[in-house]
C-alpha positions as CSV (number, residue, x, y, z in Angstrom):
1,X,4.3,6.9,-17.3
2,X,3.8,7.9,-20.9
3,X,1.4,5.6,-22.9
4,X,1.9,4.5,-26.4
5,X,-1.0,4.1,-28.8
6,X,-2.4,0.6,-28.9
7,X,-2.2,-0.9,-32.4
8,X,-5.5,-2.7,-33.1
9,X,-3.7,-6.0,-34.1
10,X,-0.9,-5.8,-31.5
11,X,-2.4,-8.5,-29.2
12,X,-3.0,-10.9,-32.0
13,X,0.5,-10.3,-33.4
14,X,2.1,-10.8,-30.0
15,X,0.2,-14.1,-29.6
16,X,1.5,-15.3,-33.0
17,X,5.1,-14.3,-32.2
18,X,5.1,-15.7,-28.7
19,X,3.7,-19.0,-29.8
20,X,6.4,-19.3,-32.5
21,X,9.0,-19.6,-29.7
22,X,7.1,-22.3,-27.9
23,X,5.2,-20.0,-25.5
24,X,1.5,-20.4,-24.9
25,X,-1.0,-17.6,-24.9
26,X,-4.5,-17.9,-23.4
27,X,-6.7,-14.9,-24.3
28,X,-9.5,-14.4,-21.8
29,X,-12.5,-11.9,-21.6
30,X,-12.9,-11.8,-17.8
31,X,-11.4,-12.5,-14.4
32,X,-13.4,-15.7,-14.4
33,X,-11.8,-16.7,-17.7
34,X,-8.4,-15.9,-16.2
35,X,-9.1,-18.1,-13.2
36,X,-10.3,-20.9,-15.4
37,X,-7.2,-20.7,-17.6
38,X,-4.9,-20.8,-14.6
39,X,-6.9,-23.8,-13.1
40,X,-6.6,-25.7,-16.4
41,X,-2.8,-25.2,-16.6
42,X,-2.3,-26.2,-12.9
43,X,-4.5,-29.3,-13.3
44,X,-2.8,-30.3,-16.6
45,X,0.6,-30.0,-14.9
46,X,-0.5,-31.9,-11.8
47,X,0.7,-29.0,-9.8
48,X,1.3,-29.6,-6.1
49,X,2.8,-26.2,-5.3
50,X,2.7,-22.7,-6.7
51,X,4.0,-19.3,-5.8
52,X,2.6,-15.9,-6.9
53,X,3.4,-12.2,-6.7
54,X,0.8,-10.2,-4.8
55,X,0.0,-8.0,-7.8
56,X,-1.6,-11.0,-9.5
57,X,-4.7,-10.2,-7.4
58,X,-5.2,-7.0,-9.4
59,X,-6.5,-9.3,-12.2
60,X,-9.3,-10.7,-10.1
61,X,-12.5,-9.2,-8.5
62,X,-11.8,-7.6,-5.1
63,X,-14.0,-10.2,-3.4
64,X,-12.3,-13.2,-5.2
65,X,-8.5,-13.1,-5.3
66,X,-6.2,-15.8,-6.6
67,X,-6.3,-17.9,-3.5
68,X,-10.1,-17.9,-3.5
69,X,-10.2,-18.6,-7.2
70,X,-7.9,-21.6,-7.0
71,X,-9.1,-22.8,-3.6
72,X,-10.7,-26.0,-4.9
73,X,-7.4,-27.3,-6.3
74,X,-5.5,-29.4,-3.8
75,X,-2.1,-27.7,-3.8
76,X,0.1,-25.5,-1.7
77,X,-0.3,-21.8,-3.0
78,X,1.9,-19.2,-1.4
79,X,2.8,-15.5,-1.9
80,X,6.4,-15.2,-2.9
81,X,7.3,-12.0,-1.0
82,X,8.4,-13.8,2.2
83,X,10.0,-16.9,0.6
84,X,13.6,-17.8,0.0
85,X,15.0,-18.5,-3.5
86,X,15.2,-22.2,-2.6
87,X,11.5,-22.2,-1.6
88,X,10.5,-20.5,-4.9
89,X,12.6,-22.9,-6.9
90,X,11.0,-25.9,-5.3
91,X,7.5,-24.7,-6.5
92,X,6.1,-26.3,-9.6
93,X,4.6,-23.1,-10.9
94,X,5.3,-19.4,-10.6
95,X,2.4,-16.9,-11.3
96,X,3.3,-13.2,-11.8
97,X,2.3,-10.1,-13.7
98,X,4.3,-8.6,-16.4
99,X,4.5,-4.9,-17.2
100,X,3.8,-5.1,-20.9
101,X,4.5,-7.1,-24.1
102,X,6.1,-6.3,-27.4
103,X,4.1,-7.6,-30.4
104,X,6.9,-7.3,-33.0
105,X,9.3,-9.7,-31.2
106,X,6.8,-11.8,-29.2
107,X,8.3,-10.9,-25.8
108,X,6.8,-10.1,-22.4
109,X,8.6,-7.5,-20.3
110,X,8.8,-7.9,-16.6
111,X,9.9,-5.0,-14.5
112,X,10.6,-5.9,-10.9
113,X,11.9,-4.1,-7.8
114,X,12.3,-7.1,-5.5
115,X,14.3,-10.3,-6.1
116,X,11.3,-12.6,-5.0
117,X,9.2,-11.1,-7.8
118,X,11.9,-11.8,-10.4
119,X,12.5,-15.3,-9.2
120,X,8.9,-16.3,-9.6
121,X,9.3,-16.1,-13.4
122,X,12.7,-17.8,-13.6
123,X,13.0,-20.6,-11.0
124,X,9.8,-22.8,-11.1
125,X,9.4,-25.2,-14.1
126,X,6.3,-23.5,-15.3
127,X,5.7,-19.7,-15.4
128,X,2.3,-18.1,-15.8
129,X,2.3,-14.4,-16.6
130,X,-0.7,-12.2,-16.3
131,X,-1.0,-9.3,-18.9
132,X,-3.7,-7.0,-20.0
133,X,-4.3,-6.7,-23.7
134,X,-4.1,-2.9,-23.4
135,X,-0.5,-3.3,-22.3
136,X,0.7,-4.8,-25.6
137,X,2.9,-2.4,-27.5
138,X,3.7,-2.8,-31.2
139,X,7.5,-2.2,-31.5
140,X,10.8,-2.0,-29.6
141,X,10.7,1.7,-30.0
142,X,7.4,1.8,-28.1
143,X,9.0,-0.4,-25.4
144,X,12.0,2.0,-25.1
145,X,9.7,4.8,-24.0
146,X,8.2,2.7,-21.2
147,X,11.5,1.4,-20.1
148,X,13.0,4.9,-19.8
149,X,10.1,5.8,-17.6
150,X,10.6,2.8,-15.3
151,X,14.3,3.6,-15.0
152,X,13.7,7.3,-14.2
153,X,11.3,6.3,-11.4
154,X,13.5,3.5,-10.0
155,X,17.1,4.1,-11.0
156,X,18.7,2.0,-8.2
157,X,16.7,-1.2,-8.0
158,X,14.9,-1.7,-11.3
159,X,15.3,-5.2,-12.9
160,X,14.0,-5.5,-16.4
161,X,13.6,-8.9,-18.0
162,X,12.5,-9.7,-21.6
163,X,10.9,-13.2,-21.8
164,X,10.1,-14.8,-25.1
165,X,8.8,-18.3,-24.3
166,X,10.3,-21.0,-22.2
167,X,14.0,-21.1,-21.4
168,X,15.9,-22.8,-24.3
169,X,19.4,-23.6,-25.4
170,X,21.0,-25.3,-28.4
171,X,24.5,-25.6,-26.9
172,X,24.2,-29.3,-26.6
173,X,25.1,-31.0,-29.9
174,X,23.2,-28.2,-31.7
175,X,19.8,-29.6,-30.6
176,X,17.2,-27.3,-29.1
177,X,16.3,-28.1,-25.4
178,X,13.7,-26.3,-23.4
179,X,13.9,-25.5,-19.7
180,X,17.6,-26.0,-19.2
181,X,18.2,-22.6,-17.5
182,X,14.7,-21.7,-16.5
183,X,11.0,-22.6,-17.0
184,X,10.2,-25.5,-19.4
185,X,6.8,-23.9,-20.0
186,X,5.8,-20.3,-20.4
187,X,2.1,-19.3,-20.4
188,X,0.6,-15.8,-20.8
189,X,-2.9,-15.1,-19.6
190,X,-3.8,-12.2,-22.0
191,X,-6.7,-10.4,-20.4
192,X,-9.1,-8.4,-22.5
193,X,-10.8,-6.7,-19.5
């Protein structure tokens, strides 16, 4: 895949833009920091069940995956790849990786090849996305280059989703409501390592 040059302020600009649309960004320096950020979110939400995509483990040390990191929290934690849509929707939290983010518009971009991966970010009430700081691009033009590469590699089963904060609608009496058609909360763990 072709890489675009990282703008030095892209991560900071992404965080500012994402938080403007009610998303939350947690910037962390290490896998331990990522684990602590996830634990804090899960405990704050009194989470009893969570699902995750297996690629989340790429953000942790080989000897300490997500399950080991969160083992002390009393909850049901399951990988999503063998679950039904109903089982995923009944989980309090979905934890997944995203391919990259676009600083200018404050959006994370999820590229999935399987339905279970896509459902983890759309069905539970809280979504936690894992993203490396080095994967934040500055503009939509930068994103277009990456998206073209994904489609060329996976032309038949590539799902691309732009996520900018929690689900929201203003269809009801012109008032803004969060979480009507998807997660009420959207967190990004932005990893500097």
